[in-house]
C-alpha positions, 0 to 999 in steps of 0.5 A, a space after each residue: 844781230 840777234 832778234 833779242 838785240 833789236 831795238 823795240 819800237 815804243 808807241 811814241 816812236 811810231 809816228 816818227 818812222 821815216 818813209 823809205 827813200 826811193 830813187 824815182 825817175 822823172 815822169 812818175 807820179 806818186 798817187 800815195 805813199 802812206 805805208 812804205 816806211 823805213 822799218 823791217 817787218 819783224 814782230 819783235 819791233 812791235 811788241 805793244 802795238 798792232 802793226 796793221 797801220 804800217 803793214 797794210 794793203 795800201 802802202 804805195 801807188 805810183 803811175 806813169 802817164 807816158 808809159 801808161 803804167 801803174 805800180 802798186 804795193 801792199 802787205 798781204 795779209 794786212 798786219 800779219 808780220 809772221 806770215 805776211 809779205 810785200 806784194 808788188 804789181 805793175 798794170 798796164 793803165 790801171 787795175 782794170 788793165 793787163 797785169 804785167 808783173 808780180 813780185 813778192 818778198 819779206 825783205 824790205 831792201 830787196 823790195 826797194 831794189 825791185 821797185 827802183 829797177 821796175 821804175 827805171 825799166 818802165 821809163 826805158 820802155 822795157 816793161 
């Protein structure tokens, strides 16, 4: 599909963007999910809006008490659809703990697959 063929996001549609579905194994607690929406980071979709409220640093955070892991997701730099990327990290414990994993991508579906893989691996005590 050509970029010019993509539907544009009208301001009134912004509030109706659904959250990105995720397969989350038992044991995970969502601290917040106020930004991982089911929309790709394409500037053409946001012609009249500032996308910072969707593509921001604090998108998704989850923790697993049993395996003592924190998963955190953001968009860096915040609101920059041209140069920005999803940044995904996993820590032992919390942000003061040891960084166990980092991942970066612009592709939402690749990100979803990586989140789901990590959640599963952690529950299998592989990370």
